[in-house]
C-alpha positions as protocol buffer text, in pm:
chain_id: "A"
residue {
  index: 1
  type: MET
  ca { x: -1269 y: -235 z: -820 }
}
residue {
  index: 2
  type: ARG
  ca { x: -1356 y: -143 z: -1176 }
}
residue {
  index: 3
  type: THR
  ca { x: -1661 y: 70 z: -1247 }
}
residue {
  index: 4
  type: SER
  ca { x: -1909 y: -77 z: -1493 }
}
residue {
  index: 5
  type: PRO
  ca { x: -1922 y: 104 z: -1828 }
}
residue {
  index: 6
  type: ALA
  ca { x: -2302 y: 59 z: -1813 }
}
residue {
  index: 7
  type: ARG
  ca { x: -2309 y: 306 z: -1525 }
}
residue {
  index: 8
  type: TYR
  ca { x: -2225 y: 579 z: -1778 }
}
residue {
  index: 9
  type: ASP
  ca { x: -2458 y: 458 z: -2053 }
}
residue {
  index: 10
  type: PRO
  ca { x: -2767 y: 685 z: -2069 }
}
residue {
  index: 11
  type: ALA
  ca { x: -2978 y: 385 z: -2175 }
}
residue {
  index: 12
  type: VAL
  ca { x: -2888 y: 209 z: -1848 }
}
residue {
  index: 13
  type: ASN
  ca { x: -2839 y: 511 z: -1621 }
}
residue {
  index: 14
  type: PRO
  ca { x: -3040 y: 824 z: -1714 }
}
residue {
  index: 15
  type: GLU
  ca { x: -2818 y: 1040 z: -1490 }
}
residue {
  index: 16
  type: ALA
  ca { x: -2526 y: 965 z: -1722 }
}
residue {
  index: 17
  type: ALA
  ca { x: -2683 y: 1186 z: -1989 }
}
residue {
  index: 18
  type: ALA
  ca { x: -2628 y: 1485 z: -1757 }
}
residue {
  index: 19
  type: VAL
  ca { x: -2250 y: 1475 z: -1820 }
}
residue {
  index: 20
  type: ASP
  ca { x: -2161 y: 1766 z: -2044 }
}
residue {
  index: 21
  type: PRO
  ca { x: -1960 y: 1656 z: -2351 }
}
residue {
  index: 22
  type: ALA
  ca { x: -1736 y: 1962 z: -2300 }
}
residue {
  index: 23
  type: ASP
  ca { x: -1651 y: 1833 z: -1953 }
}
residue {
  index: 24
  type: VAL
  ca { x: -1563 y: 1492 z: -2096 }
}
residue {
  index: 25
  type: ARG
  ca { x: -1343 y: 1665 z: -2355 }
}
residue {
  index: 26
  type: ARG
  ca { x: -1173 y: 1862 z: -2076 }
}
residue {
  index: 27
  type: VAL
  ca { x: -1102 y: 1539 z: -1889 }
}
residue {
  index: 28
  type: GLU
  ca { x: -958 y: 1388 z: -2209 }
}
residue {
  index: 29
  type: THR
  ca { x: -735 y: 1693 z: -2266 }
}
residue {
  index: 30
  type: GLN
  ca { x: -615 y: 1704 z: -1908 }
}
residue {
  index: 31
  type: LEU
  ca { x: -556 y: 1329 z: -1907 }
}
residue {
  index: 32
  type: GLY
  ca { x: -326 y: 1372 z: -2207 }
}
residue {
  index: 33
  type: ALA
  ca { x: -137 y: 1647 z: -2025 }
}
residue {
  index: 34
  type: LEU
  ca { x: -113 y: 1428 z: -1715 }
}
residue {
  index: 35
  type: VAL
  ca { x: 24 y: 1137 z: -1917 }
}
residue {
  index: 36
  type: ARG
  ca { x: 292 y: 1361 z: -2072 }
}
residue {
  index: 37
  type: ARG
  ca { x: 390 y: 1505 z: -1733 }
}
residue {
  index: 38
  type: THR
  ca { x: 390 y: 1158 z: -1577 }
}
residue {
  index: 39
  type: ARG
  ca { x: 622 y: 1023 z: -1847 }
}
residue {
  index: 40
  type: SER
  ca { x: 862 y: 1310 z: -1784 }
}
residue {
  index: 41
  type: PHE
  ca { x: 839 y: 1263 z: -1407 }
}
residue {
  index: 42
  type: ILE
  ca { x: 908 y: 888 z: -1438 }
}
residue {
  index: 43
  type: ALA
  ca { x: 1195 y: 948 z: -1683 }
}
residue {
  index: 44
  type: GLU
  ca { x: 1359 y: 1181 z: -1430 }
}
residue {
  index: 45
  type: SER
  ca { x: 1300 y: 924 z: -1155 }
}
residue {
  index: 46
  type: ALA
  ca { x: 1452 y: 650 z: -1368 }
}
residue {
  index: 47
  type: SER
  ca { x: 1757 y: 865 z: -1433 }
}
residue {
  index: 48
  type: ASP
  ca { x: 1787 y: 928 z: -1058 }
}
residue {
  index: 49
  type: VAL
  ca { x: 1794 y: 552 z: -996 }
}
residue {
  index: 50
  type: HIS
  ca { x: 2043 y: 474 z: -1272 }
}
residue {
  index: 51
  type: PRO
  ca { x: 2116 y: 657 z: -1597 }
}
residue {
  index: 52
  type: GLU
  ca { x: 2082 y: 335 z: -1798 }
}
residue {
  index: 53
  type: ILE
  ca { x: 1749 y: 189 z: -1685 }
}
residue {
  index: 54
  type: GLY
  ca { x: 1485 y: 399 z: -1863 }
}
residue {
  index: 55
  type: THR
  ca { x: 1118 y: 425 z: -1771 }
}
residue {
  index: 56
  type: THR
  ca { x: 1032 y: 58 z: -1827 }
}
residue {
  index: 57
  type: GLY
  ca { x: 1319 y: -59 z: -1609 }
}
residue {
  index: 58
  type: TYR
  ca { x: 1222 y: 194 z: -1343 }
}
residue {
  index: 59
  type: ALA
  ca { x: 859 y: 79 z: -1342 }
}
residue {
  index: 60
  type: MET
  ca { x: 964 y: -285 z: -1315 }
}
residue {
  index: 61
  type: LEU
  ca { x: 1213 y: -215 z: -1037 }
}
residue {
  index: 62
  type: ALA
  ca { x: 957 y: -8 z: -843 }
}
residue {
  index: 63
  type: ARG
  ca { x: 701 y: -287 z: -881 }
}
residue {
  index: 64
  type: LEU
  ca { x: 950 y: -541 z: -748 }
}
residue {
  index: 65
  type: VAL
  ca { x: 1026 y: -320 z: -447 }
}
residue {
  index: 66
  type: ASP
  ca { x: 652 y: -303 z: -370 }
}
residue {
  index: 67
  type: ALA
  ca { x: 561 y: -665 z: -445 }
}
residue {
  index: 68
  type: GLY
  ca { x: 876 y: -846 z: -335 }
}
residue {
  index: 69
  type: PRO
  ca { x: 1024 y: -1139 z: -527 }
}
residue {
  index: 70
  type: THR
  ca { x: 806 y: -1196 z: -832 }
}
residue {
  index: 71
  type: ARG
  ca { x: 785 y: -1452 z: -1109 }
}
residue {
  index: 72
  type: ALA
  ca { x: 868 y: -1313 z: -1450 }
}
residue {
  index: 73
  type: THR
  ca { x: 531 y: -1443 z: -1579 }
}
residue {
  index: 74
  type: GLU
  ca { x: 351 y: -1229 z: -1320 }
}
residue {
  index: 75
  type: LEU
  ca { x: 537 y: -924 z: -1447 }
}
residue {
  index: 76
  type: VAL
  ca { x: 419 y: -1008 z: -1799 }
}
residue {
  index: 77
  type: ASP
  ca { x: 61 y: -981 z: -1671 }
}
residue {
  index: 78
  type: VAL
  ca { x: 122 y: -670 z: -1459 }
}
residue {
  index: 79
  type: PHE
  ca { x: 284 y: -478 z: -1744 }
}
residue {
  index: 80
  type: ASP
  ca { x: 69 y: -631 z: -2018 }
}
residue {
  index: 81
  type: THR
  ca { x: 373 y: -715 z: -2226 }
}
residue {
  index: 82
  type: ASP
  ca { x: 550 y: -1024 z: -2355 }
}
residue {
  index: 83
  type: LYS
  ca { x: 799 y: -1257 z: -2188 }
}
residue {
  index: 84
  type: ALA
  ca { x: 1086 y: -1139 z: -2409 }
}
residue {
  index: 85
  type: THR
  ca { x: 1047 y: -778 z: -2292 }
}
residue {
  index: 86
  type: ILE
  ca { x: 1042 y: -879 z: -1926 }
}
residue {
  index: 87
  type: SER
  ca { x: 1339 y: -1109 z: -1980 }
}
residue {
  index: 88
  type: ARG
  ca { x: 1541 y: -832 z: -2148 }
}
residue {
  index: 89
  type: GLN
  ca { x: 1455 y: -582 z: -1875 }
}
residue {
  index: 90
  type: ALA
  ca { x: 1539 y: -831 z: -1600 }
}
residue {
  index: 91
  type: ALA
  ca { x: 1873 y: -915 z: -1765 }
}
residue {
  index: 92
  type: HIS
  ca { x: 1956 y: -546 z: -1798 }
}
residue {
  index: 93
  type: LEU
  ca { x: 1861 y: -469 z: -1437 }
}
residue {
  index: 94
  type: GLU
  ca { x: 2062 y: -770 z: -1324 }
}
residue {
  index: 95
  type: ALA
  ca { x: 2369 y: -654 z: -1520 }
}
residue {
  index: 96
  type: LEU
  ca { x: 2339 y: -319 z: -1339 }
}
residue {
  index: 97
  type: GLY
  ca { x: 2324 y: -497 z: -1003 }
}
residue {
  index: 98
  type: LEU
  ca { x: 1968 y: -384 z: -928 }
}
residue {
  index: 99
  type: VAL
  ca { x: 1796 y: -726 z: -933 }
}
residue {
  index: 100
  type: SER
  ca { x: 1886 y: -1090 z: -909 }
}
residue {
  index: 101
  type: ARG
  ca { x: 1721 y: -1377 z: -1095 }
}
residue {
  index: 102
  type: GLU
  ca { x: 1683 y: -1733 z: -973 }
}
residue {
  index: 103
  type: ALA
  ca { x: 1497 y: -2040 z: -1086 }
}
residue {
  index: 104
  type: ASP
  ca { x: 1159 y: -2075 z: -918 }
}
residue {
  index: 105
  type: PRO
  ca { x: 1188 y: -2372 z: -678 }
}
residue {
  index: 106
  type: SER
  ca { x: 830 y: -2479 z: -760 }
}
residue {
  index: 107
  type: ASP
  ca { x: 893 y: -2468 z: -1137 }
}
residue {
  index: 108
  type: ARG
  ca { x: 1257 y: -2468 z: -1244 }
}
residue {
  index: 109
  type: ARG
  ca { x: 1160 y: -2333 z: -1589 }
}
residue {
  index: 110
  type: ALA
  ca { x: 1029 y: -2009 z: -1435 }
}
residue {
  index: 111
  type: GLN
  ca { x: 1234 y: -1725 z: -1289 }
}
residue {
  index: 112
  type: ILE
  ca { x: 1192 y: -1534 z: -967 }
}
residue {
  index: 113
  type: ILE
  ca { x: 1318 y: -1176 z: -988 }
}
residue {
  index: 114
  type: THR
  ca { x: 1426 y: -1005 z: -666 }
}
residue {
  index: 115
  type: VAL
  ca { x: 1544 y: -650 z: -601 }
}
residue {
  index: 116
  type: THR
  ca { x: 1896 y: -625 z: -460 }
}
residue {
  index: 117
  type: ALA
  ca { x: 1972 y: -408 z: -158 }
}
residue {
  index: 118
  type: ASP
  ca { x: 2126 y: -149 z: -393 }
}
residue {
  index: 119
  type: GLY
  ca { x: 1816 y: -151 z: -617 }
}
residue {
  index: 120
  type: ARG
  ca { x: 1589 y: -105 z: -314 }
}
residue {
  index: 121
  type: ARG
  ca { x: 1805 y: 178 z: -178 }
}
residue {
  index: 122
  type: ARG
  ca { x: 1803 y: 357 z: -515 }
}
residue {
  index: 123
  type: ILE
  ca { x: 1424 y: 328 z: -562 }
}
residue {
  index: 124
  type: GLU
  ca { x: 1357 y: 446 z: -208 }
}
residue {
  index: 125
  type: ALA
  ca { x: 1587 y: 747 z: -260 }
}
residue {
  index: 126
  type: ALA
  ca { x: 1410 y: 832 z: -589 }
}
residue {
  index: 127
  type: ARG
  ca { x: 1071 y: 803 z: -419 }
}
residue {
  index: 128
  type: LYS
  ca { x: 1181 y: 1039 z: -142 }
}
residue {
  index: 129
  type: ARG
  ca { x: 1290 y: 1292 z: -406 }
}
residue {
  index: 130
  type: ASN
  ca { x: 957 y: 1245 z: -586 }
}
residue {
  index: 131
  type: GLN
  ca { x: 761 y: 1304 z: -267 }
}
residue {
  index: 132
  type: ARG
  ca { x: 963 y: 1621 z: -196 }
}
residue {
  index: 133
  type: ARG
  ca { x: 893 y: 1744 z: -550 }
}
residue {
  index: 134
  type: LEU
  ca { x: 522 y: 1669 z: -518 }
}
residue {
  index: 135
  type: ARG
  ca { x: 503 y: 1830 z: -173 }
}
residue {
  index: 136
  type: ALA
  ca { x: 673 y: 2142 z: -308 }
}
residue {
  index: 137
  type: GLY
  ca { x: 443 y: 2153 z: -611 }
}
residue {
  index: 138
  type: LEU
  ca { x: 134 y: 2108 z: -399 }
}
residue {
  index: 139
  type: ALA
  ca { x: 246 y: 2340 z: -117 }
}
residue {
  index: 140
  type: GLU
  ca { x: 3 y: 2614 z: -223 }
}
residue {
  index: 141
  type: TRP
  ca { x: -288 y: 2373 z: -237 }
}
residue {
  index: 142
  type: ASP
  ca { x: -535 y: 2327 z: 44 }
}
residue {
  index: 143
  type: ALA
  ca { x: -484 y: 1994 z: 227 }
}
residue {
  index: 144
  type: ASP
  ca { x: -844 y: 1894 z: 147 }
}
residue {
  index: 145
  type: ASP
  ca { x: -780 y: 1954 z: -225 }
}
residue {
  index: 146
  type: VAL
  ca { x: -471 y: 1731 z: -216 }
}
residue {
  index: 147
  type: ARG
  ca { x: -672 y: 1459 z: -42 }
}
residue {
  index: 148
  type: GLU
  ca { x: -954 y: 1498 z: -297 }
}
residue {
  index: 149
  type: LEU
  ca { x: -709 y: 1480 z: -589 }
}
residue {
  index: 150
  type: GLY
  ca { x: -574 y: 1151 z: -453 }
}
residue {
  index: 151
  type: ARG
  ca { x: -926 y: 1017 z: -403 }
}
residue {
  index: 152
  type: LEU
  ca { x: -1037 y: 1117 z: -752 }
}
residue {
  index: 153
  type: LEU
  ca { x: -725 y: 978 z: -919 }
}
residue {
  index: 154
  type: GLU
  ca { x: -777 y: 651 z: -734 }
}
residue {
  index: 155
  type: ARG
  ca { x: -1139 y: 642 z: -847 }
}
residue {
  index: 156
  type: PHE
  ca { x: -1042 y: 729 z: -1206 }
}
residue {
  index: 157
  type: ASN
  ca { x: -774 y: 459 z: -1211 }
}
residue {
  index: 158
  type: GLY
  ca { x: -1042 y: 209 z: -1111 }
}
residue {
  index: 159
  type: LEU
  ca { x: -1243 y: 273 z: -1428 }
}
residue {
  index: 160
  type: ASP
  ca { x: -1263 y: 9 z: -1697 }
}
residue {
  index: 161
  type: LEU
  ca { x: -1208 y: 217 z: -2009 }
}
residue {
  index: 162
  type: ARG
  ca { x: -1175 y: -72 z: -2251 }
}
């Protein structure tokens, strides 16, 4: 669920004015650092899966593992990209043996993209490595802090920042 931008507009919500601009700047700075670290983390994960897939291919493959067989047009929406990009990624992943593509039986013009057993195995192995890395990095943290970080990230990711 997205949070309404009006909730943070002092004209609509007087409590919103209580947010210190320095705190907002800190969030912005830390968000930038998080994005950079996340890119690096995903790049390493992609390399773990296959040295030729890159971050976009990794994200698409991981999405397919989670969602199951998916129409290419749905992936266009999920990744907010164009059909050509999805088509190129799917072709590349297929050439590496990580996905298969078939015509959609309900619309022969559309494609259904499915993760192969090898693609699934590789993503699951990368995710296990990621979880070990995160567990090791968070080992010194209090369990309640880890839970709160997850809750706050989930809440943040629900914001509509457009």
